[in-house]
Every structure is written in C-alpha cells, then in structure tokens.
C-alpha positions as CSV (number, residue, x, y, z in Angstrom):
1,X,-15.6,-77.3,-17.7
2,X,-17.1,-77.8,-21.2
3,X,-20.2,-79.1,-19.5
4,X,-21.0,-75.6,-18.4
5,X,-21.5,-74.6,-22.0
6,X,-23.9,-77.5,-22.7
7,X,-27.1,-76.2,-21.4
8,X,-26.9,-72.6,-22.9
9,X,-26.0,-74.0,-26.4
10,X,-28.6,-76.8,-26.1
11,X,-31.3,-74.2,-25.3
12,X,-30.1,-72.0,-28.2
13,X,-30.4,-74.8,-30.7
14,X,-33.7,-76.0,-29.3
15,X,-35.1,-72.5,-29.9
16,X,-34.7,-73.2,-33.6
17,X,-36.7,-76.3,-33.4
18,X,-34.0,-79.0,-33.1
19,X,-34.2,-81.9,-30.7
20,X,-30.8,-81.8,-29.0
21,X,-29.0,-84.5,-27.1
22,X,-25.5,-84.6,-25.7
23,X,-22.6,-87.0,-26.4
24,X,-24.1,-88.8,-29.3
25,X,-21.6,-90.7,-31.5
26,X,-18.7,-88.8,-29.9
27,X,-20.2,-85.4,-30.7
28,X,-20.8,-83.0,-27.8
29,X,-24.2,-82.0,-29.1
30,X,-26.4,-83.4,-31.9
31,X,-29.6,-81.8,-33.0
32,X,-32.2,-83.3,-35.3
33,X,-35.0,-81.5,-37.1
34,X,-38.5,-82.9,-37.5
35,X,-38.1,-83.1,-41.3
36,X,-37.7,-86.3,-43.2
37,X,-34.8,-86.7,-43.9
38,X,-33.7,-84.9,-40.7
39,X,-31.4,-81.9,-40.7
40,X,-28.4,-82.9,-38.6
41,X,-26.7,-80.2,-36.6
42,X,-23.5,-80.9,-34.6
43,X,-21.9,-78.6,-32.1
44,X,-18.5,-79.1,-30.5
45,X,-17.7,-77.4,-27.2
46,X,-14.4,-76.2,-25.7
47,X,-13.6,-73.6,-23.1
48,X,-11.6,-71.6,-25.5
49,X,-11.5,-71.3,-29.3
50,X,-8.5,-73.2,-30.5
51,X,-7.2,-75.4,-33.4
52,X,-8.4,-78.6,-31.7
53,X,-11.9,-77.3,-31.8
54,X,-11.6,-76.5,-35.5
55,X,-10.2,-79.9,-36.2
56,X,-13.1,-81.6,-34.4
57,X,-15.6,-79.6,-36.4
58,X,-13.9,-80.5,-39.7
59,X,-14.1,-84.2,-38.7
60,X,-17.9,-83.8,-38.0
61,X,-18.6,-82.1,-41.3
62,X,-18.9,-85.4,-43.1
63,X,-21.9,-86.6,-41.0
64,X,-23.9,-83.4,-40.6
65,X,-25.7,-80.6,-42.5
66,X,-24.4,-77.9,-40.2
67,X,-21.4,-77.8,-37.9
68,X,-21.0,-75.3,-35.0
69,X,-18.3,-74.7,-32.5
70,X,-18.9,-73.0,-29.2
71,X,-16.6,-71.6,-26.6
72,X,-16.7,-69.2,-23.7
73,X,-16.1,-65.6,-24.8
74,X,-12.9,-64.2,-23.1
75,X,-13.5,-61.7,-20.3
76,X,-11.7,-58.8,-22.1
77,X,-13.0,-59.7,-25.5
78,X,-9.5,-60.2,-26.9
79,X,-9.5,-64.0,-27.4
80,X,-9.7,-65.9,-30.6
81,X,-13.3,-64.8,-31.1
82,X,-11.9,-61.4,-31.9
83,X,-9.3,-62.7,-34.3
84,X,-10.4,-61.9,-37.8
85,X,-8.2,-64.8,-39.2
86,X,-9.9,-67.3,-36.9
87,X,-13.4,-66.1,-37.9
88,X,-12.4,-66.1,-41.6
89,X,-11.2,-69.7,-41.3
90,X,-14.5,-70.8,-39.8
91,X,-16.4,-69.0,-42.6
92,X,-14.3,-70.6,-45.3
93,X,-14.8,-74.1,-43.8
94,X,-18.5,-73.5,-43.4
95,X,-18.3,-73.8,-39.6
96,X,-20.5,-71.7,-37.4
97,X,-19.1,-70.0,-34.3
98,X,-21.1,-69.5,-31.1
99,X,-19.8,-67.4,-28.2
100,X,-21.1,-68.1,-24.7
101,X,-20.9,-65.4,-22.1
102,X,-20.4,-65.9,-18.4
103,X,-24.1,-65.3,-17.9
104,X,-24.9,-68.1,-20.3
105,X,-26.0,-65.9,-23.2
106,X,-25.2,-67.4,-26.6
107,X,-24.3,-65.2,-29.6
108,X,-23.6,-66.1,-33.2
109,X,-20.1,-64.9,-34.1
110,X,-20.0,-66.6,-37.5
111,X,-23.0,-68.1,-39.3
112,X,-22.9,-71.7,-40.4
113,X,-23.1,-72.3,-44.1
114,X,-22.9,-75.6,-46.0
115,X,-20.3,-75.0,-48.7
116,X,-19.6,-78.6,-49.7
117,X,-21.7,-81.8,-49.6
118,X,-19.0,-84.2,-48.3
119,X,-21.2,-86.5,-46.4
120,X,-20.4,-90.0,-45.1
121,X,-23.8,-91.8,-45.3
122,X,-22.8,-94.7,-43.1
123,X,-21.6,-92.6,-40.2
124,X,-24.5,-90.2,-40.7
125,X,-27.1,-93.0,-40.5
126,X,-25.4,-94.5,-37.4
127,X,-25.5,-91.1,-35.7
128,X,-29.2,-90.5,-36.5
129,X,-30.1,-94.0,-35.3
130,X,-28.3,-93.5,-32.0
131,X,-30.0,-90.2,-31.5
132,X,-33.4,-91.6,-32.1
133,X,-32.9,-94.7,-29.9
134,X,-32.0,-92.7,-26.8
135,X,-34.7,-92.0,-24.2
136,X,-34.5,-88.5,-22.9
137,X,-31.1,-86.8,-22.7
138,X,-29.0,-88.9,-20.3
139,X,-25.5,-87.5,-21.1
140,X,-24.3,-84.0,-20.6
141,X,-22.4,-82.8,-23.7
142,X,-18.7,-81.9,-23.3
143,X,-18.0,-84.4,-20.6
144,X,-14.9,-86.5,-20.6
145,X,-13.7,-89.6,-18.7
146,X,-17.2,-90.4,-17.5
147,X,-19.4,-93.3,-18.9
148,X,-21.8,-92.2,-21.6
149,X,-25.3,-93.6,-21.5
150,X,-26.0,-94.9,-25.0
151,X,-29.1,-96.4,-26.5
152,X,-27.9,-100.0,-25.9
153,X,-27.1,-99.5,-22.2
C-alpha cells in the first residue's frame, strides 16, 4: 500500500528541516519550513511511477514551492524510474522524483526545481492554515477510503 512509503519519505523530508504531515488538503504529504513565509513542499505517493502520479503532481504545483513524487523502485530496476523519458518529463515539469527501496531507503532520482511561479494563493493559504491547525500527525499519507483527521474534527 501507499502508506508503506509514507514513513520513509516523511523521515527523508524531515531530515531537510521540514515539518511533515500526511493527508493535508488532499495531498499525501505536506512539509512546511520554519521560514516566514513558509516553503511548502508537497509529495505524492504511489506504488509505481505512472501517469496518474504525474498528473497529481502537476495539480499540486499551483499551491507549493516544490513538488515531489515518490514510488517504490522496481525489484529489477527496469520500471519507470529507469525510463529516461519519464525522468525527462519530471525534470521539464519541475517535479522531483524519489525512489523508495524495499528496505525503506529513499533516493533522489530527479531533483525538484521551480521552473514557473504558477501559484494559487487561495489554495496555498488554505493548505498552510490546515497544516498549522493540526495537532501532531494524525493521518498516514497515502491512505484511501479511511476518514482523515482534520483540524476541525
């Protein structure tokens, strides 16, 4: 399940100083920096790299400073993570790619860059407020069809 990727990716982002919480505003992981205004990092999780993951990341680009996608690295290393076209697409879109091994090790396959400032201030503000209102990290990122503990619950 996607939830198995949550903890390794959360730990990876926290090592860079972000406060990370799961399932905030429909995003699998949201990380905020201590800066004012905060740097917003969003990461979407899937078991495999696919078009749906790219489309989710493109949708999140308007509310974040950095967008990452993360998926499990295929056992033989011949999955999409090895496809140069897929990596080039992520690079051109400014989307970072993280690979998670079966042992939970996270590696950067493509670095995230911010090529275009296409922000949606209203959605971004809503996301930051929701992240700050939550106490602890009550929801595991990547989960589906389970109730999400939000700030108002």
